[in-house]
Structure formats: structure tokens, C-alpha cells
Backbone bond lengths (Angstrom), bond angles and torsions (degrees), N, CA, C in turn:
res aa  C-N    CA-C-N  psi(-1)  N-CA   C-N-CA  omega(-1)  CA-C   N-CA-C  phi
1 P - - - 1.544 - - 1.483 110.99 -
2 N 1.317 112.36 156.85 1.456 116.08 178.78 1.563 113.71 -63.13
3 A 1.252 118.80 170.22 1.505 123.30 -176.61 1.552 111.56 -61.24
4 I 1.359 115.95 -46.89 1.433 116.64 179.18 1.464 115.83 -58.57
5 A 1.381 117.48 -45.93 1.483 120.92 -179.57 1.506 110.66 -69.26
6 A 1.360 116.53 -35.72 1.513 118.94 177.38 1.529 110.08 -63.04
7 A 1.384 115.65 -44.95 1.500 116.95 178.17 1.464 114.75 -61.34
8 G 1.283 117.27 -45.07 1.498 124.14 178.47 1.563 110.35 -61.61
9 E 1.355 116.84 -38.05 1.402 116.71 -176.96 1.542 108.47 -71.90
10 A 1.377 116.10 -43.25 1.455 121.24 179.71 1.579 109.99 -61.27
11 F 1.323 115.60 -38.26 1.530 119.07 -178.11 1.457 113.89 -81.03
12 G 1.244 118.44 -23.32 1.508 121.96 178.71 1.494 111.88 92.27
13 V 1.361 116.44 16.12 1.529 122.47 179.05 1.485 105.77 -145.58
14 A 1.321 116.89 122.62 1.492 121.24 171.00 1.491 104.47 -57.27
15 L 1.396 114.27 129.56 1.483 117.92 -179.83 1.595 104.46 -75.67
16 P 1.243 115.25 133.59 1.476 121.19 177.02 1.546 110.52 -60.87
17 Q 1.397 115.66 140.68 1.430 119.44 -179.93 1.506 108.59 -109.38
18 Q 1.281 118.87 -1.78 1.458 124.69 -175.46 1.532 105.77 -101.02
19 A 1.360 116.45 134.36 1.498 120.11 179.43 1.556 113.26 -54.50
20 C 1.245 115.64 144.99 1.372 127.30 -179.83 1.492 119.86 44.89
21 C 1.316 114.79 41.21 1.467 124.63 178.48 1.510 112.06 -120.14
22 A 1.353 113.40 153.95 1.455 122.43 178.92 1.512 109.95 -120.15
23 A 1.358 114.53 145.92 1.513 120.25 178.19 1.576 103.16 -124.87
24 V 1.336 111.80 135.83 1.423 119.84 -177.70 1.644 106.85 -124.79
25 A 1.378 110.22 140.10 1.411 118.26 167.57 1.515 106.15 -145.39
26 G 1.401 114.43 116.07 1.390 120.63 -178.19 1.513 112.69 61.98
27 D 1.368 120.07 -124.88 1.467 123.25 176.57 1.519 111.37 -95.64
28 R 1.251 116.42 12.22 1.524 115.35 -178.38 1.555 108.73 -116.27
29 S 1.385 113.61 144.59 1.463 119.90 -177.00 1.591 107.85 -137.41
30 A 1.335 112.66 143.02 1.391 121.19 169.76 1.548 112.44 -121.65
31 L 1.321 112.74 122.98 1.440 121.46 -176.66 1.498 111.78 -110.96
32 W 1.431 113.50 121.37 1.545 120.98 179.65 1.542 105.22 -73.57
33 L 1.354 114.82 116.09 1.532 120.92 177.38 1.601 112.61 -103.55
34 G 1.246 114.13 -22.30 1.464 118.43 -178.69 1.497 113.09 177.81
35 P 1.252 122.19 170.83 1.466 121.46 177.20 1.493 109.07 -49.42
36 D 1.309 113.99 125.18 1.395 120.62 176.15 1.571 115.14 57.75
37 E 1.342 114.23 34.82 1.467 120.43 179.37 1.506 109.47 -145.51
38 W 1.300 116.43 125.17 1.466 123.62 177.42 1.467 109.52 -135.52
39 L 1.384 113.14 148.05 1.482 119.42 171.50 1.464 106.84 -106.66
40 L 1.348 115.31 117.61 1.487 123.12 -179.63 1.479 109.79 -94.75
41 L 1.351 119.23 127.63 1.414 125.51 -176.21 1.625 105.50 -116.91
42 A 1.295 115.66 129.67 1.458 122.94 173.09 1.485 110.41 -151.05
43 P 1.335 119.64 160.25 1.374 122.56 175.20 1.562 114.40 -56.56
44 A 1.287 116.37 139.53 1.518 122.23 -178.21 1.530 111.66 -45.51
45 P 1.307 118.81 -49.01 1.564 117.17 -174.82 1.469 111.75 -58.21
46 D 1.265 123.49 -26.92 1.448 126.42 -179.23 1.537 113.24 -81.68
47 A 1.274 117.75 -9.33 1.422 118.83 -169.16 1.540 117.86 -58.08
48 T 1.299 116.67 -47.56 1.505 121.18 178.81 1.409 112.17 -61.53
49 A 1.331 118.19 -51.30 1.479 121.65 176.72 1.470 116.81 -55.43
50 L 1.376 112.82 -45.30 1.473 121.63 176.38 1.504 112.62 -57.92
51 R 1.320 112.44 -50.03 1.519 118.03 -179.72 1.531 108.86 -57.35
52 T 1.276 117.81 -39.54 1.540 120.61 -175.54 1.493 108.10 -67.59
53 R 1.479 113.35 -45.09 1.475 116.26 179.03 1.377 112.79 -65.05
54 L 1.263 122.95 -35.48 1.504 123.45 177.62 1.429 112.46 -69.73
55 E 1.301 118.97 -42.58 1.473 121.34 176.54 1.508 112.65 -59.78
56 L 1.337 118.31 -40.48 1.443 122.32 178.21 1.467 111.94 -66.91
57 A 1.331 114.54 -44.28 1.515 123.03 -179.07 1.630 108.50 -61.49
58 M 1.359 114.85 -38.63 1.398 120.55 -174.37 1.509 116.61 -85.15
59 D 1.321 114.88 -8.18 1.491 120.80 -175.92 1.442 109.83 -54.66
60 G 1.407 118.43 128.52 1.391 123.23 178.86 1.599 115.94 83.04
61 K 1.323 114.76 -8.07 1.418 119.97 175.32 1.549 113.01 -103.07
62 P 1.292 118.26 139.77 1.501 119.08 176.97 1.477 109.18 -58.80
63 H 1.353 117.80 126.85 1.499 119.75 -179.29 1.533 107.76 -170.58
64 S 1.301 113.38 164.65 1.505 118.43 167.50 1.544 102.42 -135.47
65 L 1.354 117.84 131.84 1.440 123.19 -178.54 1.510 106.35 -126.95
66 V 1.257 119.63 118.11 1.398 127.35 -170.12 1.512 111.39 -125.65
67 D 1.280 119.34 121.25 1.498 121.74 -177.04 1.568 100.97 -92.67
68 V 1.415 111.16 116.91 1.529 122.85 178.27 1.523 108.91 -110.17
69 S 1.359 120.20 13.15 1.464 119.00 -175.53 1.538 115.89 -62.54
70 H 1.390 115.20 -27.44 1.445 117.43 -179.68 1.599 108.75 -82.69
71 R 1.264 118.16 -15.55 1.495 124.39 -171.41 1.578 105.10 -85.83
72 Q 1.299 116.97 -38.40 1.458 124.41 -168.75 1.481 119.69 -112.25
73 T 1.241 115.28 158.31 1.508 122.25 172.21 1.509 107.05 -139.11
74 G 1.365 114.77 154.42 1.418 121.94 179.04 1.574 114.02 -102.69
75 I 1.262 115.98 141.85 1.438 123.21 179.54 1.552 108.07 -127.75
76 E 1.367 117.93 127.21 1.448 124.84 176.96 1.534 108.21 -101.13
77 I 1.303 117.99 132.61 1.463 120.70 172.66 1.553 104.43 -132.81
78 S 1.242 110.95 133.82 1.549 116.61 177.80 1.429 109.42 -149.43
79 G 1.339 115.34 171.65 1.442 125.60 -176.16 1.511 113.51 120.02
80 A 1.261 118.10 164.64 1.435 123.98 -177.88 1.553 112.34 -56.49
81 D 1.378 117.59 -32.21 1.379 119.17 -172.20 1.618 109.24 -103.94
82 A 1.326 118.72 11.12 1.470 123.49 177.37 1.551 111.60 -53.34
83 P 1.333 113.58 -56.70 1.493 114.01 -178.32 1.585 111.53 -53.66
84 A 1.350 117.75 -48.11 1.464 120.81 -178.52 1.526 110.95 -60.21
85 T 1.358 114.62 -39.14 1.444 116.32 -177.88 1.556 111.56 -65.89
86 L 1.337 112.32 -46.52 1.520 116.98 177.98 1.564 108.70 -60.09
87 S 1.315 119.25 -36.05 1.385 116.78 -176.19 1.515 116.02 -67.99
88 V 1.273 119.31 -8.64 1.444 127.05 177.12 1.596 106.18 -60.47
89 G 1.329 117.37 -35.48 1.411 119.82 -177.46 1.425 119.05 -132.94
90 C 1.425 116.07 5.70 1.418 123.08 177.39 1.455 115.07 -106.00
91 P 1.249 127.31 131.32 1.453 123.26 -178.79 1.517 116.02 -80.48
92 L 1.295 117.99 -9.19 1.478 121.16 -176.34 1.453 109.90 -67.31
93 D 1.413 120.87 153.05 1.337 124.75 164.41 1.476 110.25 -81.06
94 L 1.289 121.07 107.01 1.439 126.08 -172.04 1.559 111.43 -92.92
95 N 1.373 118.02 16.06 1.429 125.81 174.13 1.580 106.03 -55.57
96 P 1.263 123.74 128.14 1.407 124.94 -177.38 1.708 114.33 -59.91
97 S 1.244 111.08 -20.76 1.468 113.77 174.95 1.549 112.06 -81.41
98 V 1.307 117.57 -12.68 1.501 125.67 178.92 1.479 110.15 -101.73
99 F 1.286 113.62 -60.98 1.523 120.03 179.46 1.561 107.25 -104.65
100 R 1.285 111.19 88.11 1.474 122.47 -171.28 1.573 109.49 -71.56
101 V 1.335 114.07 164.05 1.460 122.55 169.27 1.587 110.84 -59.54
102 G 1.360 115.39 124.85 1.383 119.72 -177.09 1.469 115.27 100.39
103 M 1.383 117.70 -6.44 1.393 118.98 178.10 1.466 108.92 -88.86
104 C 1.387 115.71 151.39 1.517 121.00 176.93 1.552 107.76 -148.15
105 T 1.184 112.50 154.95 1.519 122.96 -177.72 1.503 113.13 -167.42
106 R 1.382 109.72 158.35 1.455 117.84 170.95 1.553 108.72 -79.73
107 T 1.227 116.53 138.15 1.410 119.37 176.68 1.616 109.57 -158.56
108 V 1.272 113.75 -165.28 1.497 116.11 174.64 1.487 108.75 -124.85
109 L 1.295 111.93 153.45 1.533 120.22 173.09 1.575 102.52 -131.86
110 A 1.301 114.20 103.84 1.451 124.16 -175.18 1.479 106.75 66.18
111 K 1.424 116.89 -110.44 1.413 118.38 -176.12 1.572 110.97 -110.86
112 S 1.276 115.50 18.28 1.469 122.13 -171.75 1.522 107.72 -116.41
113 E 1.317 116.25 134.10 1.509 120.86 167.01 1.423 106.81 -77.56
114 I 1.410 113.15 139.49 1.538 115.69 -179.58 1.468 105.59 -144.37
115 V 1.333 120.18 167.24 1.427 125.90 161.41 1.462 105.36 -104.45
116 L 1.215 118.06 127.94 1.571 127.97 -179.37 1.459 109.01 -112.29
117 W 1.406 113.84 128.00 1.419 121.43 -177.61 1.533 107.34 -136.14
118 R 1.290 116.26 123.45 1.525 121.27 179.28 1.503 108.95 -87.11
119 T 1.287 118.06 107.81 1.507 118.16 -174.17 1.483 115.15 -92.38
120 A 1.340 114.42 -20.03 1.475 122.06 176.21 1.468 106.99 -155.24
121 P 1.362 117.07 170.21 1.553 117.62 -178.94 1.552 113.39 -46.81
122 V 1.173 119.38 -43.05 1.518 121.97 -177.82 1.490 112.02 -123.59
123 A 1.360 116.49 37.96 1.426 118.10 -179.66 1.529 109.34 -143.09
124 F 1.373 118.26 138.65 1.403 126.38 -179.29 1.412 115.81 -133.64
125 H 1.311 119.87 147.79 1.455 127.68 171.02 1.471 107.40 -114.43
126 L 1.393 114.27 130.07 1.409 119.26 177.66 1.587 107.29 -117.22
127 E 1.289 117.76 139.88 1.393 127.63 171.85 1.533 107.11 -106.86
128 V 1.290 120.10 120.07 1.353 124.01 -175.18 1.540 109.08 -139.68
129 W 1.410 112.71 145.71 1.520 117.29 174.16 1.513 109.88 -56.62
130 R 1.307 120.13 136.33 1.445 123.47 -176.68 1.486 111.71 -51.67
131 S 1.412 114.97 -38.47 1.487 118.40 -173.71 1.534 108.97 -67.79
132 F 1.330 122.74 -10.70 1.460 121.30 -176.65 1.564 108.69 -110.65
133 A 1.340 113.89 -5.36 1.515 117.72 -172.73 1.547 112.41 -61.43
134 S 1.291 121.64 -45.93 1.473 121.14 179.85 1.541 113.53 -64.44
135 Y 1.387 112.40 -40.05 1.435 118.44 174.09 1.535 114.34 -55.71
136 L 1.344 113.28 -48.14 1.466 117.18 177.68 1.495 115.69 -70.05
137 L 1.299 118.89 -33.82 1.472 121.65 173.52 1.517 110.00 -59.98
138 R 1.354 115.43 -44.71 1.449 115.99 179.32 1.543 113.95 -67.94
139 L 1.313 114.40 -35.22 1.415 121.12 176.63 1.535 112.94 -61.93
140 L 1.396 117.22 -42.68 1.370 124.92 178.80 1.494 111.70 -69.57
141 E 1.319 116.69 -38.27 1.425 121.06 179.41 1.595 108.71 -67.15
142 E 1.257 118.18 -44.26 1.457 120.25 173.10 1.518 115.35 -60.49
143 A 1.310 116.82 -42.75 1.480 121.46 -179.53 1.531 107.26 -67.75
144 S 1.301 120.70 -31.78 1.439 125.08 -171.27 1.564 109.36 -75.25
145 R 1.331 114.93 -16.70 1.448 116.01 179.25 1.514 111.24 -62.85
146 E 1.336 118.61 -26.92 1.401 121.17 175.34 1.561 108.46 -72.14
147 F 1.273 121.23 -17.66 1.413 125.92 -176.57 1.415 112.75 -129.68
148 P 1.388 117.62 80.58 1.601 122.44 -170.85 1.450 112.77 -58.58
149 R 1.402 121.81 -23.36 1.396 121.77 -177.82 1.503 115.13 -70.01
150 L 1.348 117.55 -18.26 1.500 122.34 -174.68 1.486 112.33 -79.72
151 M 1.273 122.91 -46.08 1.442 126.14 -172.93 1.534 104.90 -104.78
152 R 1.327 116.27 116.17 1.492 117.11 173.57 1.409 111.11 -128.30
């Protein structure tokens, strides 16, 4: 099989082929970030076994497999005011008719590069470099003061 199919089979999630889309199977997710680039998300205890399975599946196929798990952390934000809160520092149009459920992309939130994924109508998953996580959490907390339903 080709490299994309082999990687998806080894990971347990068919890698999305459509731009800015995510695919989910159980507790694993594959986010399309660019042509021939995906961010694979899985629970930490699975990381070593998954990396080994991916390396074996990709053996002899042109690829680049990079473990970024120690560089990044995930932040979940949800609630009726989540899109408005994110809009304080994110230039994307987060209207659900534009940035639909299942869409993901690289963008910025204030001064931080992030991967933004809409997981439900009013829920988002952010992947951010660990060194920016506390800054973004403070920013989101401050922004949410305008929207008391978000942070409880």
C-alpha cells in the first residue's frame, strides 16, 4: 500500500485526504495540516508502541515521522461562548458555517502559533507549544470574563 494508507492503518485512523479536516477513531485523531502532513494525536501511554508500529509500516516508503509530544500540549475550550472567546485573539472566522465541526488548521491565538480543531459546535481543541500554554490559558481566562458561561 502507499505510504498514506500504510500510516493510517498502523495508527488506526485513516489519514484524511481533504484539506483542513480531522479523522477520529476511538481515542486517536489524525489532523490534516498540509499536503503530506498530518498531526497524529493519541493517549500518551500508547506513544511508544504507536511510534514503533508506524516506523515498521513506513519502512522503505518515503516519509518523515517526528515525535512532537514533548513540545506540545492540548487545551480544550467549550461552551456557548467558546467561539467568541477564541475570537479575541484568533483571526479566523469561527462562524460554524465557515469553520465547521471537524475542521482543523494552523493559525495564531494572540502571539502563539496553534493548531485549532473544532470538535463540536461549541468545542475546540488547541495544540500549542508547552512554553506558550500558561500564557494562552491566562489569555483565555481573561477573555472569558466577558463571557461568564464559558469558565465555571
